N, C-alpha and C positions, 0 to 999 in steps of 0.2 A: 752661228752668226753672234757678233758682238759688236754691238754700232754698226759702223758702216763696214766692218771687217767681216769676211766670210771664208770659210774653207767647206766646199761643196763637192762630192764626187760620189763615185762606187766602188764598193770593196767587192772583189772578185775573189772566192776561197777556193783552194785547191789541197790536196792532201798535204803537202808539205810547205806552203806558203800562202801570204794573203796580199794580192794586189790592191793596192789604192789609186786609184785614178781620179785626180780632183784639180779643181782651181781653187787659189787662194788668191784673196785682196786683201792688202795690208793697209788699214787706215791708221796713222801713226805709225809706230813701230810693233809688230807682232812676230810670233814664230809659232809653227804647229808641230805636234808630236802625234806619233801612232805607235802602239804597243799592242803586240799580239800575246793573247793567254790560251792556254788549255787549262780550263777550270780557273783556280785561282793561280796557277804557275805561270809565272812570265816568260816568255819565250824569245822574243826580240823587239828592240826599242828603236825607232829612229824619229829625227827631227829635221826640218828645215833648219836654215839658217835664218838669222833674224831680218824680216823685210821691212822697210819702211816706205810707205806712201808707193806702193807699185802692187802690180797682180801678175798672174800668169799661173800655167801649170805647176803642180807640187804633188808630183807623185812618189809614192813609196812602196815597195817590196819588203814583207817581212817574212823571215824565216819562221817556220813553225815545224820543225824536225822533230816530231814526234808522232806517234801512231795516231792516226784519225786528224791530225792538223790542229790547227787554232780553231775554238769555238766562239771566241769573243775578242773584241777589240776595243781598244779607247782611242778615239782622236779627240785632241783638245788644244787650245789656243791658249798662249800666254803672252804677257807684253815684253818689253824689251829687258825687264828685270825678273824674267820667269815667274811673275806672279799670274796664278790661274784666272782666267777669264769666262771660258766656257768650254765644255766638250759634250761629247757624246759615249756612250756605250754601245758598239753594235754586236749582232748575234749573227752567225752562220746559217741559222734559220730564217734570215731576210728581214729582220728588223732593228730599228735603233731607240735607244732611249735617253732623254738627257740626263747628263751627269756621269760621273765615274762610277760604277758599281762592280 
């Protein structure tokens, strides 16, 4: 959440992918990103388009085509100039922490 903007949802982990089912509300212009990792190795990266003063579903499916799949993801928001605003690191173990780690 950043001001009146938010990206909230649930990550579903499988052996070769991570699904993110989420709602996105952009106050002013915002963009959300998701990146899957196995340890420190980046596996896949997706982003929304830039949304301005709108809301709706913004789901991602991230490929994790390695043995054991992804063990953590970054989910973060930027403004229309790609300046980082807020983010979380979420782990396959079922918890998230603030920031990108």
